Steps between C-alpha positions, in 0.01 A plus 500: 500500500626847409487794735600854417538834675208639298265230628606561860434873461162421343410283799609782734273738311213251514535458877510877553193545280311217671556636851432853373160395360410307817567813708280708267219244525530488879499881528187520285322257732604706803380821334164347410455386860591844637233663282225317689301723734567301818858404421730511804813718457825322428690400812861597565634159396285498188635841398854381562433209265351743245811718527730201449304373199494849347878518532533149356271599212720803429817293510370220278360732234831685471695173500280347228551805279875495559518130420331573168780740414775279643371204303549698180853591608588141593350368178717741301809382688404140425451539125816712460703222666314209342815340356671480841474149645487608866278806471443604861222741402280210387532289817208473745734607781554833327125546458447424869759760596320758284166424668646517852683826425181657362303392809760640740534837324122535463460420871745779586296746292179390672654530846590864447159579349303344787733571793340842561156353571350368820160395633328733748168507683282778359174449692227257599203349320161425654274266302156615395214355711369314195828306474395177668757328718731803523541710811754717680772715352763386255837667455567648156856485365645654186831501316675833548838645414734545796613822664789540255266495199187676614330509158527369146676817389805437718847493347534130578172408331568715194855366469367145519255565217770656283745214567226245431406672177857528372672178608205260517316610187666762278851352481378144425256636242770699322726194512243260358482637141878482478510143629212403271688632197812315608298182546365522145851556362638221717227266381602564139868443580413180684312374197799577278741316731275196526458483124875451459571273796197271537348244269177605332270263693635600840545863399129557442406356839761691699447830322124465539533446876746784543289740296182403685661570836638831373161603361332416832761709678433796268123471552529494879742793496259692277205438733710630788581813301130559429390471864792656688624794292183711555515423873855632510374832364218502758743435789727782384199731472382416853849549641570834328154659515315355803267804530385510140120480470469556124334273244834327451473352850168336413654379175791343692262323738307351208826405327622331817178297517537391136865399546414302813234317302748422220755373750235280666405351163868435421553340839195278449562367149862533388630208708222280354590607146866420562406165657307409185758625248831404663580130546819583693297711743254212550783256567657739751169540686439125509855448624446758774190317621688173469769633734233608748338156487841335545576700814152433635532124446852506643386677817208258532729199471740646756216557746373146444849358554543702818163381631578134430828524692320562829 
């Protein structure tokens, strides 16, 4: 079975997208429940969980977008070194390192963005008499910025938005067209090399697989560009002009909603499309589940052996 760095990065993206969509679904259920007339306010521990999941959502979305760009970069490195026997860029270990590095750096970004927030009590809530089974007062908590960042217009908040817009969205989006062009050129060079070094029967199969993976990489990178580049502009706008109340602010809010919808659609379907189109990706996924089953059966046998020894 053949593994590659591209497949590992694809699996990392799929896991980020899966958890990201689960968090969105869970938050929608919570919001629907809170809209009920006799809904009890969220407790302190529930709000802490909400805060953690919001931070995780932020980290995974950024990481998934970065992995889309990094996959294009890694794929370019692979096809430009395709004649090298020990191409380290194509190994699954290299792909795993890329995924881990993206997760760590994205987590650092999220930590600085959410470190200035804390949960405070803002009042009490008394249920309406018609709310059967509810009585007494319930504490009401809310997520607030701390004393060092007393509002959303603070230097720290504005700096965070600008940094997010530039490094998390604008820079990758400006990089993607360049990498995409290089991928297309590299794909043509790869075809030329294979035509002179591989027999015709094997050449068609190998070139077809390589081109399919490269095309999938270009499509995923393009979908990232479509959903993230406008959000980079919105983040820069919020960071530079936080007090603006013009029509452009409403336009940015609508644009943000549209881009979020596009990203959600990408997160929902692109891993399924890749699973259908890429046989190497399918084999990598099956192998991953095979490893999990192996460790599960191994642990079960060890427990059984330990029990029989008593």
